[in-house]
Backbone as CSV, one residue per row, in Angstrom:
resi,resn,N_x,N_y,N_z,CA_x,CA_y,CA_z,C_x,C_y,C_z
1,ASP,-6.726,58.133,14.130,-5.732,57.682,13.153,-5.220,58.811,12.265
2,SER,-5.894,59.951,12.307,-5.497,61.063,11.427,-4.089,61.545,11.744
3,PRO,-3.332,61.942,10.710,-2.025,62.546,10.967,-2.217,63.832,11.770
4,LEU,-1.240,64.160,12.590,-1.323,65.354,13.430,-0.009,66.110,13.400
5,LEU,-0.101,67.435,13.274,1.079,68.298,13.364,1.007,69.045,14.694
6,VAL,2.044,68.865,15.523,2.128,69.567,16.812,3.228,70.621,16.674
7,GLN,2.843,71.890,16.833,3.796,72.989,16.666,3.996,73.762,17.963
8,GLY,5.141,74.395,18.073,5.453,75.197,19.248,6.957,75.384,19.346
9,GLU,7.370,76.315,20.180,8.797,76.604,20.346,9.546,75.370,20.852
10,ILE,10.862,75.412,20.714,11.708,74.329,21.220,11.523,74.232,22.736
11,GLY,11.309,73.001,23.203,11.217,72.763,24.643,9.844,72.913,25.266
12,VAL,8.777,73.148,24.455,7.443,73.332,25.061,6.779,72.016,25.463
13,GLY,7.310,70.894,24.983,6.739,69.599,25.355,5.960,68.930,24.237
14,LYS,6.389,69.143,22.996,5.666,68.563,21.850,5.728,67.036,21.856
15,LYS,6.902,66.496,22.184,7.036,65.033,22.223,6.251,64.448,23.399
16,LEU,6.255,65.150,24.515,5.491,64.701,25.684,4.000,64.672,25.351
17,TYR,3.529,65.713,24.671,2.124,65.791,24.261,1.788,64.615,23.333
18,SER,2.709,64.331,22.399,2.522,63.212,21.464,2.421,61.889,22.214
19,ARG,3.263,61.747,23.223,3.265,60.507,24.026,1.937,60.343,24.762
20,ILE,1.424,61.450,25.309,0.136,61.405,26.016,-0.975,60.988,25.047
21,LEU,-0.977,61.588,23.842,-1.991,61.225,22.833,-1.934,59.738,22.508
22,HIS,-0.726,59.221,22.370,-0.542,57.796,22.075,-1.076,56.944,23.225
23,ASN,-0.634,57.257,24.454,-1.016,56.463,25.628,-2.519,56.461,25.866
24,GLU,-3.154,57.608,25.625,-4.585,57.745,25.905,-5.465,57.225,24.759
25,GLY,-4.868,57.010,23.596,-5.645,56.587,22.425,-5.771,55.077,22.307
26,LYS,-6.432,54.635,21.243,-6.672,53.197,21.041,-5.388,52.429,20.735
27,ARG,-4.307,53.159,20.377,-3.039,52.491,20.065,-2.094,52.463,21.274
28,GLY,-2.600,52.860,22.425,-1.784,53.035,23.628,-0.936,51.863,24.065
29,LEU,-1.354,50.641,23.767,-0.585,49.459,24.180,0.369,48.983,23.082
30,ALA,0.282,49.606,21.921,1.142,49.238,20.778,2.445,50.064,20.830
31,PRO,3.421,49.747,19.958,4.704,50.465,19.992,4.570,51.972,19.724
32,TYR,5.498,52.716,20.319,5.581,54.175,20.148,7.041,54.483,19.861
33,MET,7.316,55.096,18.715,8.713,55.389,18.358,8.853,56.804,17.823
34,ILE,10.027,57.394,18.105,10.321,58.757,17.647,11.457,58.706,16.638
35,ILE,11.250,59.382,15.513,12.319,59.535,14.520,12.765,60.993,14.577
36,ASN,13.997,61.215,15.022,14.529,62.584,15.085,15.032,62.988,13.706
37,CYS,14.480,64.068,13.176,14.884,64.527,11.841,15.978,65.592,11.921
38,LYS,16.214,66.106,13.116,17.195,67.185,13.303,18.504,66.606,13.849
39,GLY,19.608,67.042,13.246,20.924,66.656,13.751,21.262,65.189,13.545
40,ILE,20.713,64.590,12.486,21.004,63.186,12.203,21.502,63.063,10.766
41,ASP,22.433,62.159,10.560,22.991,61.924,9.228,21.865,61.507,8.270
42,GLU,21.896,62.053,7.059,20.835,61.805,6.072,20.653,60.324,5.769
43,ASN,21.761,59.581,5.672,21.677,58.135,5.386,21.040,57.373,6.542
44,ASP,21.386,57.770,7.779,20.796,57.129,8.962,19.299,57.392,9.022
45,LEU,18.925,58.633,8.705,17.510,59.015,8.706,16.744,58.196,7.662
46,PHE,17.325,58.094,6.472,16.702,57.333,5.375,16.500,55.871,5.797
47,SER,17.543,55.300,6.396,17.503,53.903,6.834,16.425,53.682,7.905
48,GLN,16.294,54.642,8.840,15.271,54.536,9.887,13.867,54.544,9.293
49,VAL,13.656,55.497,8.366,12.314,55.692,7.812,11.935,54.595,6.816
50,PHE,12.842,54.281,5.894,12.497,53.361,4.808,13.131,51.973,4.921
51,GLY,13.992,51.796,5.907,14.654,50.509,6.099,15.825,50.314,5.148
52,SER,16.537,49.225,5.337,17.663,48.876,4.466,17.723,47.361,4.382
53,GLU,18.730,46.844,3.698,18.842,45.390,3.514,18.891,44.646,4.847
54,ASP,19.624,45.218,5.807,19.787,44.532,7.095,18.998,45.172,8.241
55,LYS,18.177,46.157,7.904,17.456,46.874,8.965,16.011,47.129,8.571
56,LYS,15.103,46.763,9.453,13.680,46.979,9.217,13.338,48.447,9.447
57,SER,12.425,48.981,8.663,11.974,50.359,8.820,11.231,50.534,10.145
58,VAL,11.390,51.716,10.767,10.658,52.044,11.986,9.152,51.958,11.717
59,LEU,8.736,52.323,10.505,7.322,52.289,10.146,6.767,50.865,10.205
60,GLU,7.599,49.891,9.884,7.181,48.486,9.956,7.256,47.960,11.385
61,LYS,8.313,48.364,12.105,8.491,47.936,13.503,7.346,48.431,14.385
62,CYS,6.773,49.552,13.989,5.764,50.221,14.805,4.340,49.876,14.391
63,ALA,4.144,48.750,13.735,2.816,48.352,13.256,1.789,48.393,14.386
64,GLY,0.687,49.081,14.118,-0.383,49.209,15.104,-0.186,50.339,16.091
65,GLY,0.999,50.942,16.068,1.331,51.986,17.040,1.420,53.377,16.453
66,THR,2.304,54.175,17.045,2.461,55.584,16.664,3.923,55.883,16.349
67,VAL,4.137,56.608,15.251,5.475,57.094,14.907,5.451,58.613,14.933
68,VAL,6.404,59.183,15.663,6.526,60.640,15.744,7.741,61.067,14.923
69,PHE,7.508,61.950,13.957,8.611,62.555,13.202,8.922,63.873,13.890
70,ASP,9.979,63.876,14.719,10.321,65.061,15.500,11.104,66.051,14.643
71,GLU,10.650,67.303,14.641,11.263,68.390,13.849,11.333,68.008,12.361
72,ILE,10.165,67.737,11.802,10.031,67.288,10.407,10.610,68.278,9.397
73,SER,10.681,69.561,9.737,11.195,70.567,8.802,12.666,70.336,8.444
74,PHE,13.382,69.553,9.269,14.806,69.296,9.013,15.030,68.112,8.071
75,MET,13.950,67.426,7.713,14.094,66.317,6.760,14.403,66.887,5.382
76,PRO,15.426,66.351,4.686,15.752,66.854,3.349,14.547,66.798,2.408
77,LEU,14.454,67.784,1.520,13.312,67.932,0.609,13.055,66.681,-0.237
78,LYS,14.130,66.093,-0.744,14.004,64.896,-1.584,13.369,63.748,-0.784
79,MET,13.776,63.622,0.469,13.245,62.565,1.332,11.780,62.831,1.687
80,GLN,11.425,64.117,1.790,10.034,64.496,2.081,9.100,63.976,0.981
81,THR,9.560,64.088,-0.272,8.765,63.622,-1.418,8.533,62.120,-1.321
82,LYS,9.594,61.383,-1.008,9.494,59.915,-0.880,8.600,59.555,0.316
83,LEU,8.716,60.322,1.382,7.889,60.062,2.563,6.411,60.261,2.240
84,PHE,6.107,61.336,1.509,4.704,61.583,1.139,4.139,60.419,0.325
85,GLU,4.926,59.943,-0.640,4.480,58.807,-1.473,4.211,57.573,-0.616
86,THR,5.117,57.322,0.333,4.980,56.165,1.228,3.730,56.282,2.090
87,LEU,3.517,57.473,2.668,2.382,57.677,3.570,1.051,57.651,2.819
88,SER,1.028,58.240,1.632,-0.230,58.283,0.874,-0.602,56.906,0.314
89,GLN,0.422,56.091,-0.011,0.150,54.738,-0.517,0.009,53.712,0.617
90,LYS,0.369,54.148,1.820,0.307,53.305,3.031,1.151,52.036,2.915
91,ARG,2.256,52.140,2.170,3.190,51.014,2.133,4.573,51.491,1.702
92,ILE,5.584,50.777,2.188,6.963,51.085,1.820,7.237,50.443,0.472
93,GLU,7.949,51.158,-0.364,8.267,50.683,-1.716,8.887,49.285,-1.671
94,GLY,8.349,48.389,-2.467,8.875,47.020,-2.515,8.257,46.094,-1.481
95,SER,7.425,46.655,-0.589,6.783,45.830,0.444,5.304,45.651,0.099
96,HIS,4.765,44.486,0.475,3.344,44.226,0.227,2.523,44.455,1.488
97,ILE,3.223,44.781,2.581,2.535,44.989,3.861,1.994,46.414,3.936
98,SER,0.712,46.526,4.218,0.082,47.841,4.360,0.447,48.428,5.722
99,LEU,0.805,49.720,5.744,1.203,50.374,6.996,-0.018,50.680,7.854
100,ASP,0.033,50.228,9.102,-1.020,50.531,10.066,-0.370,51.310,11.205
101,VAL,-0.176,52.612,10.975,0.544,53.459,11.928,-0.154,54.810,12.042
102,ARG,-0.167,55.359,13.242,-0.651,56.734,13.437,0.596,57.623,13.353
103,PHE,0.533,58.676,12.540,1.685,59.555,12.348,1.467,60.898,13.036
104,ILE,2.443,61.272,13.857,2.446,62.589,14.495,3.740,63.279,14.083
105,PHE,3.638,64.547,13.744,4.790,65.334,13.304,4.942,66.523,14.250
106,THR,6.183,66.861,14.598,6.397,68.052,15.417,7.270,69.036,14.657
107,SER,7.071,70.320,14.963,7.892,71.360,14.320,7.960,72.602,15.199
108,SER,9.168,73.159,15.298,9.341,74.411,16.047,9.427,75.602,15.087
109,VAL,9.314,75.328,13.779,9.279,76.413,12.786,7.935,76.360,12.050
110,LYS,7.540,77.485,11.470,6.252,77.548,10.770,6.381,76.887,9.396
111,LEU,5.801,75.702,9.281,5.911,74.934,8.037,5.228,75.633,6.869
112,LYS,4.117,76.317,7.147,3.373,76.995,6.079,4.278,77.984,5.347
113,GLU,5.101,78.687,6.123,6.039,79.660,5.555,7.096,78.950,4.704
114,LEU,7.571,77.791,5.180,8.571,77.029,4.424,8.003,76.545,3.091
115,VAL,6.703,76.252,3.065,6.052,75.777,1.832,5.802,76.941,0.886
116,GLU,5.092,77.958,1.382,4.585,79.030,0.517,5.610,80.097,0.164
117,VAL,6.494,80.427,1.106,7.425,81.538,0.879,8.799,81.050,0.422
118,LYS,9.324,80.051,1.123,10.713,79.646,0.861,10.849,78.433,-0.053
119,GLY,9.771,77.690,-0.253,9.842,76.495,-1.103,10.752,75.421,-0.548
120,LEU,10.885,75.359,0.783,11.799,74.417,1.419,11.089,73.217,2.047
121,PHE,9.779,73.131,1.823,9.035,71.998,2.367,8.032,71.521,1.326
122,ASN,7.910,70.220,1.193,7.047,69.614,0.178,5.572,69.959,0.444
123,ALA,4.926,70.586,-0.523,3.541,71.042,-0.370,2.571,69.883,-0.153
124,ASN,2.780,68.764,-0.855,1.900,67.598,-0.699,2.018,66.992,0.700
125,LEU,3.259,66.906,1.194,3.479,66.371,2.540,2.840,67.300,3.569
126,TYR,2.969,68.601,3.341,2.368,69.588,4.254,0.850,69.389,4.322
127,GLN,0.207,69.207,3.177,-1.246,68.975,3.146,-1.612,67.705,3.912
128,PHE,-0.765,66.687,3.774,-1.029,65.410,4.445,-0.917,65.548,5.964
129,ILE,0.152,66.180,6.431,0.404,66.206,7.884,-0.444,67.232,8.636
130,THR,-1.096,68.134,7.904,-1.925,69.138,8.590,-3.405,68.766,8.585
131,ALA,-3.710,67.460,8.504,-5.105,67.004,8.622,-5.667,67.491,9.954
132,ALA,-4.811,67.489,10.979,-5.162,68.045,12.290,-3.920,68.775,12.807
133,GLU,-4.127,69.910,13.459,-3.004,70.702,13.960,-3.223,71.094,15.415
134,MET,-2.118,71.171,16.146,-2.159,71.585,17.547,-0.983,72.522,17.788
135,PHE,-1.252,73.659,18.432,-0.173,74.590,18.767,-0.042,74.647,20.282
136,ILE,1.167,74.453,20.774,1.411,74.530,22.219,2.096,75.857,22.519
137,ASP,1.457,76.657,23.364,2.020,77.959,23.745,3.282,77.772,24.569
138,PRO,4.230,78.733,24.474,5.408,78.685,25.352,4.971,78.868,26.807
139,ILE,5.765,78.348,27.763,5.310,78.391,29.155,5.305,79.798,29.755
140,ARG,5.968,80.751,29.110,5.898,82.125,29.633,4.472,82.691,29.519
141,LYS,3.660,82.056,28.680,2.259,82.479,28.531,1.327,81.620,29.376
142,ARG,1.918,80.694,30.154,1.103,79.775,30.953,1.643,79.714,32.377
143,SER,1.502,80.795,33.133,2.101,80.868,34.470,1.576,79.781,35.411
144,LYS,0.309,79.393,35.270,-0.246,78.326,36.125,0.486,77.019,35.855
145,ASP,0.792,76.761,34.584,1.531,75.546,34.241,2.933,75.567,34.836
146,VAL,3.560,76.748,34.869,4.908,76.874,35.437,4.880,76.432,36.897
147,GLU,3.882,76.899,37.630,3.759,76.539,39.048,3.592,75.020,39.209
148,ASP,2.734,74.428,38.389,2.514,72.979,38.457,3.774,72.201,38.072
149,LEU,4.480,72.684,37.049,5.702,72.011,36.598,6.810,72.098,37.652
150,ILE,6.928,73.249,38.316,7.919,73.414,39.384,7.666,72.355,40.456
151,SER,6.414,72.245,40.884,6.030,71.286,41.923,6.325,69.852,41.480
152,TYR,5.965,69.537,40.235,6.171,68.188,39.701,7.656,67.842,39.616
153,PHE,8.456,68.721,38.996,9.891,68.450,38.838,10.606,68.414,40.186
154,LEU,10.178,69.241,41.131,10.780,69.284,42.461,10.561,67.949,43.185
155,ARG,9.321,67.460,43.159,9.018,66.163,43.797,9.803,65.033,43.137
156,ARG,9.813,65.059,41.809,10.482,63.987,41.059,11.979,63.971,41.320
157,GLU,12.600,65.143,41.335,14.050,65.235,41.519,14.457,64.896,42.945
158,CYS,13.653,65.305,43.927,13.943,64.957,45.327,13.934,63.434,45.495
159,LYS,12.931,62.800,44.892,12.816,61.339,44.966,14.030,60.686,44.303
160,LYS,14.414,61.209,43.155,15.553,60.664,42.402,16.854,60.777,43.197
161,GLN,17.011,61.883,43.937,18.233,62.129,44.711,18.169,61.497,46.106
162,GLY,17.037,60.848,46.423,16.897,60.197,47.723,16.673,61.182,48.864
163,LEU,16.053,62.316,48.560,15.798,63.339,49.571,14.325,63.378,49.946
164,LEU,14.045,63.901,51.136,12.656,64.156,51.488,12.143,65.254,50.569
165,VAL,10.849,65.243,50.260,10.282,66.242,49.353,10.447,67.637,49.949
166,LYS,10.986,68.549,49.163,11.233,69.932,49.594,10.168,70.853,49.008
167,GLU,10.034,71.997,49.613,9.157,73.050,49.086,9.984,74.305,48.893
168,LEU,9.672,75.080,47.862,10.357,76.353,47.641,9.622,77.454,48.400
169,SER,10.380,78.454,48.817,9.735,79.602,49.472,8.890,80.332,48.422
170,GLU,7.878,81.051,48.873,6.999,81.790,47.959,7.797,82.787,47.126
171,LYS,8.805,83.400,47.750,9.632,84.410,47.061,10.344,83.776,45.856
172,ILE,10.977,82.628,46.092,11.708,81.940,45.013,10.730,81.416,43.958
173,LYS,9.615,80.841,44.429,8.611,80.312,43.513,8.097,81.414,42.582
174,ASN,7.811,82.586,43.158,7.315,83.714,42.354,8.348,84.191,41.332
175,LYS,9.639,84.165,41.737,10.702,84.555,40.800,10.751,83.582,39.616
176,LEU,10.599,82.294,39.929,10.607,81.278,38.869,9.387,81.404,37.960
177,ILE,8.238,81.729,38.538,7.016,81.900,37.747,7.133,83.118,36.841
178,ASP,7.767,84.193,37.336,7.906,85.438,36.561,8.986,85.376,35.486
179,TYR,9.919,84.418,35.605,11.018,84.304,34.630,10.446,83.857,33.278
180,PRO,10.927,84.424,32.140,10.334,84.108,30.817,10.636,82.714,30.258
181,TRP,11.595,81.972,30.790,11.929,80.621,30.350,12.040,80.482,28.830
182,PRO,13.068,81.089,28.226,13.228,80.966,26.765,13.396,79.526,26.291
183,GLY,13.916,78.651,27.159,14.081,77.238,26.795,12.884,76.385,27.169
184,ASN,11.812,77.057,27.638,10.545,76.407,27.967,10.683,75.293,29.011
185,VAL,9.891,74.218,28.855,9.823,73.153,29.862,11.194,72.503,30.073
186,THR,11.952,72.336,28.999,13.277,71.717,29.084,14.189,72.519,30.007
187,GLU,14.196,73.844,29.848,15.034,74.711,30.676,14.579,74.678,32.139
188,LEU,13.268,74.721,32.353,12.718,74.690,33.710,13.095,73.388,34.416
189,LYS,12.968,72.283,33.726,13.309,70.969,34.291,14.768,70.929,34.729
190,LYS,15.666,71.425,33.853,17.102,71.414,34.176,17.409,72.334,35.361
191,ALA,16.711,73.468,35.422,16.920,74.421,36.523,16.542,73.792,37.866
192,ILE,15.418,73.084,37.903,14.972,72.435,39.142,15.927,71.305,39.527
193,GLU,16.421,70.567,38.537,17.395,69.496,38.813,18.639,70.065,39.470
194,LYS,19.150,71.193,38.932,20.342,71.837,39.516,20.068,72.352,40.915
195,LEU,18.892,72.945,41.084,18.490,73.504,42.364,18.503,72.445,43.450
196,VAL,17.912,71.299,43.165,17.868,70.194,44.139,19.271,69.648,44.384
197,LEU,20.064,69.530,43.337,21.415,69.006,43.447,22.298,69.888,44.341
198,PHE,22.162,71.224,44.150,22.971,72.147,44.962,22.442,72.266,46.379
C-alpha cells in the first residue's frame, strides 16, 4: 500500500512497470487508472484528481485499486500542495469517504533537484511519494532486455498484421541491440511495428 515513485527516462516503461505491480499485488482485481499530469489543461487535471459537481474524482472511482500519477513533476505547484493534503488526510475535501487507494507516481526528471535546488516541487509531497523508490535504467544499458523486447514486439506485431511469425537475421538483430535507443522501449516498439509493416 505504500506510495511508490518510479523514475527513469521517457519511454523506459514506467507505466508498464506500474501496471505489473498493480496486477501482481493484492489490488490486482480492483480498478487501475492513470492520471497524466503532462500536456493536460490545468482545470481538466484538477477535475480528474479532485472531482467536480458533475464528475467523480478518479481517486474515488478507483477505490480499492491503484492510481498512477504519470509525470508528477508537471503538476502545478499549487495543486501539489492540495494533493499532499488530500493524500495525507486520506480523503477529498468535503467528502466523508476515506480513500483506499495505492498511489504510484512516475517521473522522467529528478524530483529531488526540483525540490532542493529549483523550489519547483512541493517538499511535503516529495517526502510522501518517496516512501519507496524504483529507478528503471534506459534500455541502452540493458542489451539482454533489448533482445527480448525485439522478439516480443516482433511476435506481437506479426500476429496483429496477420502474418506468420518472422525472425530477424543475426546481423540486423545485432544492429538493433547495438543502437542506443534514445526513445527507449517506446522507440523500439515503433521501429519493430514499421519493420513488420514494410
